[in-house]
GUBA-406489 format. One record per residue (C-alpha): x, y, z; residue in three letters. Coordinates in steps of 0.2 Angstrom, whole numbers, padded with zeros to 4 digits, always signed. Example, Ala and Ser with C-alpha at 12.3 -4.5 7.8 and 13.67 -1.06 7.14 Angstrom:
2
+0062-0022+0039ALA+0068-0005+0036SER
END
This chain:
470
+0047-0256-0041MET+0061-0259-0028ASP+0067-0251-0012ALA+0077-0238-0022LEU+0062-0231-0031ASP+0051-0230-0015VAL+0066-0222-0005ALA+0067-0209-0018ARG+0049-0206-0018TRP+0049-0205+0001GLN+0063-0192+0001PHE+0055-0182-0013GLY+0038-0181-0004VAL+0045-0177+0013THR+0057-0164+0006THR+0044-0155-0004VAL+0032-0155+0010TYR+0045-0149+0023HIS+0050-0135+0011PHE+0032-0129+0010LEU+0036-0122+0028PHE+0054-0116+0026VAL+0052-0101+0014PRO+0038-0095+0024LEU+0048-0096+0040THR+0063-0088+0032ILE+0053-0073+0024GLY+0041-0070+0038LEU+0054-0069+0052SER+0063-0054+0043VAL+0046-0046+0038LEU+0039-0047+0056VAL+0056-0040+0062ALA+0054-0026+0050ILE+0036-0022+0056LEU+0042-0022+0074GLN+0056-0010+0070THR+0043+0001+0062MET+0033+0001+0078TRP+0048+0004+0088HIS+0054+0019+0078ARG+0037+0027+0076THR+0026+0021+0090GLY+0012+0019+0078ASN+0000+0006+0085GLU-0004+0000+0068ARG+0013-0008+0066TYR+0012-0016+0083LEU-0004-0025+0078LYS+0003-0031+0062LEU+0018-0037+0071THR+0008-0048+0083LYS-0004-0053+0070PHE+0009-0060+0057TYR+0020-0065+0071GLY+0007-0077+0076LYS+0006-0085+0059LEU+0025-0086+0059PHE+0025-0096+0075LEU+0012-0108+0069ILE+0022-0111+0053ASN+0039-0112+0062PHE+0033-0125+0074ALA+0026-0136+0059MET+0043-0134+0050GLY+0053-0140+0065VAL+0042-0156+0066VAL+0043-0160+0048THR+0061-0156+0046GLY+0066-0169+0059ILE+0061-0183+0047VAL+0074-0178+0035GLN+0088-0182+0047GLU+0080-0200+0050PHE+0080-0204+0032GLN+0099-0202+0030PHE+0102-0216+0042GLY+0087-0227+0037MET+0086-0227+0018ASN+0102-0219+0013TRP+0115-0226+0024SER+0128-0229+0010ASP+0126-0211+0005TYR+0128-0205+0023SER+0143-0215+0025ARG+0151-0207+0009PHE+0147-0189+0013VAL+0147-0189+0032GLY+0164-0181+0034ASP+0158-0167+0022ILE+0141-0164+0029PHE+0146-0166+0047GLY+0153-0149+0049ALA+0140-0137+0040PRO+0125-0147+0047LEU+0133-0147+0065ALA+0135-0128+0064ILE+0117-0127+0058GLU+0111-0136+0073ALA+0122-0130+0086LEU+0123-0112+0081VAL+0110-0106+0069ALA+0095-0117+0075PHE+0098-0114+0094PHE+0101-0096+0090LEU+0084-0095+0081GLU+0075-0106+0094SER+0082-0097+0110THR+0078-0079+0104PHE+0061-0084+0097ILE+0057-0090+0115GLY+0063-0073+0122LEU+0052-0064+0109TRP+0037-0074+0113ILE+0038-0072+0132PHE+0047-0055+0132GLY+0032-0044+0128TRP+0030-0031+0142ASP+0045-0039+0152ARG+0060-0036+0141LEU+0066-0018+0137PRO+0059-0013+0120LYS+0076-0013+0111ARG+0081-0030+0118LEU+0064-0037+0113HIS+0066-0030+0096LEU+0084-0037+0095ALA+0077-0054+0100SER+0066-0056+0084ILE+0081-0050+0073TRP+0092-0063+0081ALA+0079-0076+0078ALA+0078-0070+0060ALA+0097-0070+0058ILE+0097-0088+0065GLY+0084-0093+0052THR+0094-0087+0038ASN+0110-0094+0044LEU+0102-0111+0045SER+0097-0109+0027ALA+0115-0105+0022TYR+0123-0120+0030PHE+0110-0132+0023ILE+0112-0125+0006LEU+0131-0126+0007ALA+0129-0145+0011ALA+0116-0147-0004ASN+0128-0137-0015SER+0142-0150-0012PHE+0130-0163-0020MET+0128-0151-0036GLN+0147-0146-0037ASN+0158-0156-0025PRO+0173-0145-0019VAL+0185-0145-0004GLY+0187-0164-0003TYR+0197-0179-0008ARG+0192-0198-0010ILE+0200-0210+0002ASN+0206-0224-0009PRO+0205-0236+0006THR+0188-0232+0013THR+0180-0225-0003GLY+0173-0211+0007ARG+0174-0192+0003ALA+0185-0183+0016GLU+0184-0165+0020LEU+0200-0155+0015THR+0195-0137+0014ASP+0179-0132+0024PHE+0180-0114+0018LEU+0179-0121+0000ALA+0163-0130+0005VAL+0156-0114+0012LEU+0161-0103-0002THR+0156-0115-0016ASN+0150-0105-0031LYS+0134-0114-0031VAL+0130-0111-0013ALA+0135-0092-0015LEU+0121-0090-0028ILE+0109-0102-0022THR+0107-0094-0005PHE+0101-0077-0012PRO+0090-0085-0025HIS+0082-0096-0011THR+0080-0081+0001LEU+0072-0071-0013SER+0060-0085-0016GLY+0056-0085+0003ALA+0052-0067+0003PHE+0041-0070-0012LEU+0031-0083-0002VAL+0030-0072+0014ALA+0025-0057+0005GLY+0011-0066-0004SER+0004-0073+0012LEU+0004-0055+0019ILE-0005-0049+0003VAL-0018-0063+0004ALA-0023-0061+0022VAL-0023-0042+0022SER-0032-0041+0005LEU-0046-0053+0013TYR-0049-0040+0027HIS-0048-0025+0016VAL-0062-0031+0004ILE-0072-0041+0017ARG-0071-0029+0032HIS-0071-0012+0024ARG-0079-0004+0040ASP-0066-0011+0052SER-0057+0000+0063ALA-0041-0008+0057ASP-0045-0005+0039HIS-0030+0006+0037GLY-0018-0007+0045ALA-0024-0020+0032TYR-0022-0008+0018ARG-0004-0004+0023PHE+0000-0023+0025ALA-0008-0026+0007ALA+0004-0013+0000LYS+0019-0018+0010PHE+0017-0036+0005GLY+0014-0032-0013SER+0030-0022-0014TRP+0040-0036-0005VAL+0033-0048-0019VAL+0038-0037-0033LEU+0056-0033-0026VAL+0058-0052-0022ALA+0052-0056-0040SER+0065-0045-0047ALA+0079-0053-0036LEU+0073-0070-0040VAL+0075-0066-0059LEU+0092-0058-0056PHE+0099-0072-0045THR+0091-0085-0056GLY+0101-0078-0071ASP+0117-0080-0062ILE+0113-0097-0056GLN+0109-0102-0074GLY+0126-0097-0080LYS+0134-0107-0065ILE+0123-0122-0068MET+0129-0122-0087THR+0147-0122-0081GLU+0146-0135-0067VAL+0131-0146-0073GLN+0129-0144-0092PRO+0117-0159-0093MET+0105-0150-0081LYS+0104-0135-0092MET+0102-0145-0108ALA+0088-0155-0100ALA+0079-0139-0094ALA+0078-0134-0112GLU+0076-0150-0121GLY+0092-0146-0131LEU+0097-0163-0138TYR+0112-0157-0149THR+0126-0144-0145THR+0121-0127-0152GLU+0131-0111-0155SER+0122-0100-0154PRO+0108-0109-0144ALA+0090-0104-0144SER+0078-0104-0129PHE+0064-0117-0130SER+0047-0110-0128VAL+0040-0127-0132LEU+0049-0143-0136THR+0041-0160-0140VAL+0053-0174-0140GLY+0053-0192-0146SER+0046-0206-0135LEU+0064-0212-0131ASP+0069-0195-0126GLY+0084-0194-0138SER+0079-0181-0151ARG+0067-0166-0153GLU+0052-0168-0164VAL+0045-0151-0164PHE+0051-0135-0156ALA+0046-0117-0154LEU+0062-0106-0150LYS+0069-0089-0147ILE+0085-0087-0156PRO+0101-0083-0146TYR+0092-0082-0129LEU+0098-0098-0122LEU+0116-0094-0126SER+0115-0078-0117PHE+0106-0086-0102LEU+0119-0100-0101GLY+0135-0091-0105THR+0132-0072-0105GLY+0136-0072-0124ASP+0122-0072-0137PRO+0134-0083-0148ASN+0140-0094-0134GLY+0140-0113-0135THR+0128-0124-0125VAL+0131-0143-0125GLN+0117-0154-0130GLY+0110-0170-0121ILE+0116-0182-0133ASN+0133-0175-0134ASP+0135-0175-0115LEU+0128-0192-0114GLN+0142-0199-0125ALA+0155-0188-0115GLN+0149-0195-0098TYR+0148-0213-0104ALA+0166-0211-0110THR+0171-0202-0093GLN+0162-0212-0081TYR+0158-0229-0089GLY+0143-0236-0098ALA+0125-0231-0093GLY+0112-0217-0095SER+0117-0200-0088TYR+0102-0191-0094THR+0088-0186-0082PRO+0070-0187-0085ILE+0068-0174-0098ILE+0049-0170-0096PRO+0051-0168-0078VAL+0066-0156-0079THR+0059-0147-0094TYR+0042-0143-0087TRP+0047-0141-0068SER+0059-0127-0075PHE+0044-0118-0083ARG+0032-0121-0069PHE+0045-0113-0057MET+0046-0097-0068ILE+0027-0096-0072GLY+0020-0098-0055PHE+0033-0085-0048GLY+0028-0072-0062LEU+0009-0075-0059ALA+0012-0070-0040ALA+0021-0054-0046ALA+0006-0050-0058ALA-0006-0052-0044ILE+0004-0040-0033ALA+0004-0027-0047LEU-0015-0029-0048LEU-0016-0026-0029VAL-0006-0010-0029LEU-0016-0004-0044TRP-0032-0007-0035SER-0027+0004-0021GLN-0020+0018-0031ARG-0025+0036-0025LYS-0033+0029-0009GLY-0045+0018-0018ARG-0052+0003-0009THR-0053-0013-0019PRO-0070-0022-0021ARG-0067-0035-0034SER-0072-0053-0030LYS-0060-0059-0043TRP-0046-0049-0035LEU-0050-0057-0019LEU-0050-0074-0026ARG-0034-0071-0035ALA-0027-0064-0018GLY-0032-0080-0009LEU-0024-0091-0022VAL-0008-0080-0022MET+0002-0089-0008PRO+0001-0106-0017ALA+0009-0099-0032LEU+0026-0095-0025PRO+0025-0111-0015LEU+0023-0121-0031LEU+0037-0111-0039ALA+0049-0115-0025ASN+0043-0133-0025SER+0046-0135-0044PHE+0062-0126-0042GLY+0069-0139-0030TRP+0061-0153-0040ILE+0071-0147-0055PHE+0087-0144-0045THR+0087-0162-0038GLU+0079-0171-0053MET+0091-0162-0065GLY+0106-0169-0056ARG+0101-0187-0059GLN+0107-0201-0060PRO+0120-0193-0048TRP+0117-0191-0029ILE+0134-0182-0028VAL+0138-0176-0046PHE+0152-0185-0054GLY+0156-0195-0038GLU+0141-0206-0033MET+0126-0212-0042LEU+0109-0212-0033THR+0107-0231-0034ARG+0123-0233-0025ASN+0118-0222-0010GLY+0103-0232-0004VAL+0104-0243+0011SER+0108-0261+0006ARG+0099-0270+0020THR+0083-0260+0020VAL+0069-0271+0011SER+0055-0264+0000LEU+0042-0268+0013ALA+0051-0258+0026GLU+0053-0243+0015VAL+0035-0244+0010LEU+0030-0245+0028THR+0039-0229+0033SER+0034-0220+0017PHE+0015-0224+0020THR+0017-0219+0039ALA+0026-0203+0035PHE+0014-0198+0021THR-0002-0201+0032LEU+0006-0191+0046ILE+0011-0177+0035TYR-0007-0177+0028ALA-0014-0175+0045ALA-0001-0161+0049LEU-0006-0152+0033ALA-0024-0151+0039VAL-0019-0145+0056VAL-0007-0132+0049GLU-0020-0126+0036PHE-0034-0124+0049LYS-0023-0115+0061LEU-0017-0103+0048LEU-0035-0100+0042VAL-0042-0098+0059ARG-0030-0085+0065TYR-0029-0076+0049ALA-0048-0074+0049LYS-0047-0067+0067ALA-0038-0052+0062GLY-0026-0041+0071VAL-0026-0042+0090PRO-0031-0029+0103ASP-0015-0022+0109VAL-0022-0011+0123THR-0011-0016+0139PRO-0020-0024+0153ALA-0021-0015+0169PRO-0008-0021+0182VAL-0011-0020+0201SER+0001-0009+0210GLN+0001-0021+0224ASP+0008-0035+0213THR+0027-0037+0214ASP+0035-0038+0197ASP+0043-0055+0201ALA+0026-0062+0204GLU+0018-0057+0187ARG+0015-0071+0175PRO+0026-0072+0159LEU+0018-0061+0146ALA+0013-0073+0132PHE+0007-0063+0117ALA-0002-0077+0108TYR
END
């Protein structure tokens, strides 16, 4: 084990942990805005209660996401300084815009939304949560644009003197074909997570508190969240199909590794189960669906999909001697776990809708247990999706331009990386406990009372305290 191995583990752990909060923040920001819009248009108190209820869970998650995201920035300078030096000119623009425009737009209007209850005009207050939601989604796009450069470098040139990548076309970076499809795919996954949380919390109250005065609100939320999950699942599959075709074009090794496809095939079969040799160079046993991989990868049932061994030989000739094959079991199974966990969440959403058909009230303890587990499923799907995306690119940190081993800081020792890795892991573990307890505590508390407090006629409006709804 050396500093490179530990630095990779640290970045992987902190990134996956941070991304547990990101999709929930992205999805909930929009869903809370939709609920408040429904209240604004109908005046139905049910929607106001749900807005404040899920708004509180959104704010808890948002705060934790900000805290954990800061660590990501530190690691670029601490453990990956050579990588930062190489891509700094490219990453500087999208990440600066993300921080200065998107993040501050998001944070400013979240503040107005929190303290603006009963002070701002209703329309302006509603606009605040929509502005925050737009900022959240803009943040995601600029970050994904930077990441997409690592998958498919565009709009740059290599300076022969400094050896650095220099930006030549910012628009090309923002309109990278990988970014254009990764963004809707990521958003769909985010709504899958947010919808699952709404289903889990509302279903708990529907089954456990059938005599509650707010039972109707919880029933609506359970249906609302279930439909969000189903629509998001369909969008995930649709965008994932397009993403697979683009991946086959720009990163054929990743597609081959996802399928355990060792030799080039035309037509190519989709692997239901493949067992490879211990050295990862050939298949020993495979259960396949004919023509499906060709269609998924190229759009043509008879299309050609390149195999691992052929691509390895091609890359060795193109880039020099060395292994250009990712860890096949990791890419193969993470790809399947991503799909499997996402479909499982959609199946539970269908069961929730079925259980409430024709005004029925669900009572099954098994459905309740499935509902409580439900938020973890799309979170796992998202995590395995990113593990596949990043591990499938290896050994490249910037595909075709920089190997991961060349991006690590040269002056950072194994002991130093181990120290920071241990510290971050322990801090994140403590934050995970805090996050979980806060979410469970406020989720169990149920929707709030929204009856306005009486205001003395003798009190000047300027002297009223800020209306903090939470």
